[in-house]
C-alpha positions in Angstrom: 166.4 136.4 -40.6 164.7 135.7 -44.0 161.7 133.3 -43.9 162.7 129.7 -44.6 166.3 130.2 -43.8 167.7 128.0 -41.1 169.2 129.7 -38.1 172.9 128.7 -38.0 172.7 128.4 -34.2 170.7 125.2 -34.6 173.5 123.7 -36.7 175.9 124.6 -34.0 173.6 122.9 -31.4 173.7 119.8 -33.6 177.5 120.0 -33.8 177.6 120.2 -30.0 175.4 117.1 -30.0 178.0 115.3 -32.2 180.8 116.5 -29.9 178.9 115.2 -26.9 178.6 111.7 -28.4 182.4 111.4 -28.5 183.1 113.3 -25.3 180.8 111.2 -23.2 181.5 108.0 -25.1 185.2 108.3 -24.4 185.6 110.5 -21.3 182.6 109.5 -19.3 181.4 106.0 -20.3 184.9 104.8 -21.3 186.6 104.6 -17.9 184.1 102.1 -16.4 184.9 99.8 -19.4 188.6 100.5 -19.0 188.4 99.4 -15.4 187.0 96.1 -16.4 189.3 95.6 -19.5 192.6 96.5 -17.8 193.8 93.0 -16.8 196.6 92.9 -14.2 195.8 96.2 -12.5 194.1 96.3 -9.2 190.7 98.1 -8.9 192.3 100.7 -6.5 195.1 101.6 -9.0 192.7 102.1 -11.9 190.1 103.9 -9.7 192.8 106.3 -8.5 193.6 107.1 -12.2 189.9 107.6 -12.9 189.5 109.8 -9.9 192.4 112.0 -11.1 190.8 112.1 -14.5 187.7 113.7 -13.1 189.2 115.9 -10.4 191.8 117.4 -12.7 189.1 118.0 -15.4 187.1 119.9 -12.7 190.1 122.2 -12.1 190.6 122.8 -15.8 186.9 123.6 -16.2 187.2 126.5 -13.7 189.6 128.2 -16.1 187.7 127.2 -19.3 186.3 130.7 -20.0 189.9 132.1 -20.0 191.0 129.3 -22.2 188.2 130.0 -24.7 188.9 133.7 -24.7 192.6 133.2 -25.4 192.5 130.3 -27.9 188.9 130.5 -29.2 186.2 127.7 -28.9 187.2 126.1 -32.2 190.9 125.6 -31.4 190.2 124.7 -27.8 187.7 122.0 -28.9 190.2 120.6 -31.4 192.9 120.6 -28.8 190.5 118.7 -26.5 190.0 116.0 -29.1 193.8 115.6 -29.4 194.2 115.4 -25.7 191.5 112.8 -25.5 193.2 110.7 -28.2 196.5 110.9 -26.4 194.8 109.9 -23.1 193.2 106.9 -24.8 196.5 105.8 -26.2 198.0 106.2 -22.7 195.3 104.2 -21.0 195.6 101.3 -23.4 199.4 101.2 -23.5 200.2 101.7 -19.8 202.5 99.1 -18.3 203.2 100.8 -15.0 200.9 102.6 -12.5 202.5 106.0 -13.0 201.7 105.8 -16.7 198.0 105.4 -15.9 198.2 108.7 -14.0 199.9 110.4 -16.9 197.2 109.1 -19.2 194.5 110.4 -16.8 196.1 113.9 -17.0 195.8 113.9 -20.8 192.2 112.5 -20.8 191.2 115.0 -18.1 192.2 117.9 -20.3 190.2 116.4 -23.2 187.2 115.8 -21.1 187.2 119.3 -19.6 187.4 121.0 -23.0 184.7 118.9 -24.7 182.1 118.1 -22.1 179.4 119.9 -20.2 180.9 123.3 -19.6 182.3 123.4 -23.1 178.9 122.4 -24.6 177.2 125.2 -22.6 179.8 127.7 -23.9 179.3 126.6 -27.5 175.5 126.8 -27.3 175.1 129.9 -25.0 176.6 132.4 -27.5 173.9 131.6 -30.0 170.8 131.3 -27.8 169.0 133.2 -25.0 165.3 132.5 -25.2 165.8 129.0 -26.7 168.8 128.1 -24.7 167.3 125.4 -22.6 166.0 123.6 -25.7 169.3 124.0 -27.5 171.3 122.7 -24.5 168.9 119.8 -24.1 169.5 118.9 -27.7 173.3 119.1 -27.2 173.2 117.0 -24.1 171.2 114.3 -25.7 174.4 113.5 -27.6 175.9 112.5 -24.2 173.1 109.9 -23.8 173.6 108.7 -27.3 177.3 108.4 -26.5 176.4 105.9 -23.8 174.0 104.0 -26.1 176.7 103.6 -28.8 180.0 103.5 -27.1 179.5 101.1 -24.1 178.6 98.1 -26.3 181.1 99.3 -28.9 183.9 99.4 -26.4 183.1 95.9 -25.1 182.9 94.5 -28.6 186.0 96.2 -29.9 188.1 95.4 -26.9 187.0 91.7 -27.1 187.7 91.4 -30.8 190.7 93.7 -31.3 192.3 94.1 -27.9 192.4 97.2 -25.8 195.3 98.9 -27.6 193.9 98.6 -31.1 190.4 99.5 -30.0 191.6 102.6 -28.2 193.7 103.8 -31.1 190.9 103.2 -33.6 188.4 105.2 -31.6 191.0 107.9 -31.0 191.5 108.3 -34.8 187.8 108.5 -35.5 187.2 111.0 -32.7 189.9 113.4 -33.9 188.6 113.2 -37.5 185.0 113.9 -36.5 185.7 116.6 -33.9 188.1 118.3 -36.4 185.3 118.5 -39.0 182.8 119.8 -36.5 185.2 122.4 -35.1 186.2 123.7 -38.6 182.7 123.7 -40.0 180.5 124.9 -37.2 182.5 126.3 -34.2 184.2 129.3 -35.8 181.4 131.7 -36.7 179.5 133.7 -34.1 176.1 135.5 -34.4 178.0 138.8 -34.7 179.9 137.5 -37.7 176.7 136.7 -39.4 174.9 139.9 -38.5 172.5 138.2 -36.1 171.4 138.5 -32.5 170.8 135.6 -30.2 168.1 133.2 -31.3 168.5 134.3 -34.9 167.0 137.8 -35.1 168.5 140.1 -37.7 170.4 143.2 -36.7 171.9 146.0 -38.8 175.2 145.8 -37.2 177.1 143.0 -35.3 176.3 143.2 -31.7 177.5 141.4 -28.6 176.0 140.9 -25.1 176.9 143.6 -22.7 176.1 141.8 -19.5 178.3 142.8 -16.6 180.9 140.1 -15.9 181.4 139.0 -12.3 184.9 138.0 -11.1 185.4 134.5 -9.9 185.7 135.7 -6.3 182.4 137.5 -6.6 180.7 134.5 -8.0 181.8 132.1 -5.3 180.3 134.5 -2.7 176.8 134.3 -4.2 174.5 132.1 -2.0 172.7 131.0 -5.2 175.9 129.8 -6.7 177.0 128.0 -3.5 173.7 126.1 -3.1 173.6 125.3 -6.8 177.2 124.2 -7.1 177.2 122.2 -3.9 174.1 120.2 -4.8 175.3 119.3 -8.2 178.8 118.6 -7.1 177.5 116.0 -4.6 175.2 114.6 -7.2 177.9 114.3 -9.8 180.3 112.8 -7.2 177.8 110.0 -6.6 176.9 109.5 -10.3 180.5 109.2 -11.4 181.5 106.9 -8.6 178.6 104.6 -9.4 179.1 104.7 -13.1 182.8 104.0 -12.8 182.1 100.7 -11.2 178.8 99.8 -12.9 180.2 97.4 -15.4 182.1 95.6 -12.7 178.9 95.6 -10.6 176.7 94.2 -13.3 179.0 91.8 -15.1 179.0 89.0 -12.4 175.2 88.7 -12.6 174.5 89.3 -16.3 177.8 88.9 -18.0 180.1 91.5 -19.6 178.4 91.8 -22.9 175.0 92.0 -21.4 176.2 94.5 -18.9 177.4 96.7 -21.7 174.0 96.4 -23.5 172.1 97.1 -20.3 174.1 100.3 -19.7 173.6 101.2 -23.3 169.9 100.6 -23.4 169.3 102.3 -20.1 171.1 105.4 -21.5 168.1 105.9 -23.7 166.2 106.8 -20.5 168.2 109.9 -20.2 167.1 111.0 -23.7 163.5 110.2 -22.8 163.7 112.0 -19.4 165.4 115.0 -20.9 162.9 115.3 -23.8 159.8 114.9 -21.6 161.0 117.1 -18.8 162.5 119.9 -20.9 159.3 121.9 -21.3 158.1 121.1 -17.8 161.4 122.3 -16.3 161.4 125.5 -18.3 158.0 126.6 -17.0 158.4 125.7 -13.3 160.7 126.1 -10.4 164.0 124.7 -11.7 165.4 124.0 -8.2 162.3 121.9 -7.4 162.7 120.1 -10.7 166.4 119.4 -9.9 165.5 118.0 -6.5 162.9 115.6 -8.0 165.6 114.7 -10.5 168.0 113.7 -7.8 165.2 111.8 -6.0 164.7 109.6 -9.1 168.4 108.8 -9.2 168.5 107.9 -5.5 165.8 105.3 -6.1 167.9 103.9 -9.0 171.1 103.8 -7.0 169.4 101.9 -4.1 168.2 99.3 -6.6 171.6 98.9 -8.0 173.2 98.6 -4.6 170.6 96.2 -3.0 168.9 94.6 -6.0 169.8 91.3 -7.7 168.7 89.7 -10.9 167.8 91.2 -14.3 164.6 92.9 -13.3 165.8 95.0 -10.4 169.2 95.8 -12.0 167.5 96.9 -15.2 165.0 99.0 -13.3 167.9 100.5 -11.3 169.8 101.4 -14.5 166.7 102.9 -16.0 165.9 105.1 -13.0 169.6 106.1 -12.7 169.7 107.4 -16.3 166.2 108.7 -16.2 167.5 111.2 -13.7 170.8 111.9 -15.5 169.9 115.5 -16.6 172.1 117.4 -14.1 174.2 119.4 -16.6 171.3 120.8 -18.6 169.1 121.3 -15.6 171.9 123.3 -14.0 172.3 125.3 -17.2 168.6 126.1 -17.1 168.9 127.3 -13.5 171.9 129.3 -14.5 170.0 131.0 -17.3 167.3 132.2 -14.9 169.4 133.1 -11.9 172.3 134.7 -13.7 174.8 132.5 -11.8 
């Protein structure tokens, strides 16, 4: 690549960053606020819909490679934004419990096609050597989504009402994701005559790594240990985050709870930035275990602690350890899982 010319892959990574802001701001940090904002619904009813949202998204993610091959990353991402918007409209306008479940189905499709696995797919086709750094950049958008969206949700719902707030955010999300998809997610390195990480090549090339079947992958011990550990970790994280606003609000107030979650989300950016180089150069499984240990300390403080100091420290430690997707991607890069 000519000296001084920016590698387009970094623009793609920044586009993934922008996508992550909306994906996490709506699909990950949104449900806990919805749980608190949805008056008249029992916690069990809304929690059931939130559970369906995440479980169904996990099922869709299993088939995301096939979806990308059939429709392309650009169209899949745009479709995910539309599904997210439809899910938002459904969450805010539901008047019966079955409508919550229908909304969860739509938002699950949106979350699956714009969140962690999708970001990895977007970035991975541009990077090999620099992939951990690029993935960390993209996933910092997830943390920024928490910083921006949690207080924004609380403010908009309080001022405009849940329905108007949801429709407004949905419209903005579709506009932004459409621009990012059209501008950055269409080209590939081969189209631009580049190899991974930006090297020039005389002819378009593609990776020729052997592709394992899904059945072969699930038999790999490395995959089983990796996926089990992170599945349990994410199970605990999502369960805690879903009820975090409800947990904090009685002690610090709804507005302050949103600000506390937002400010604590910055810890994920700090932790990801500081640990990125350290993780790349050391045993990634040990790093992941230490990462979970930090989160365990945060969870215990949130469960047992009372008052601003302990709850704030619990939130900070919880988010300081929230690097599971990009740590898993780094392990994936080394082990070939």
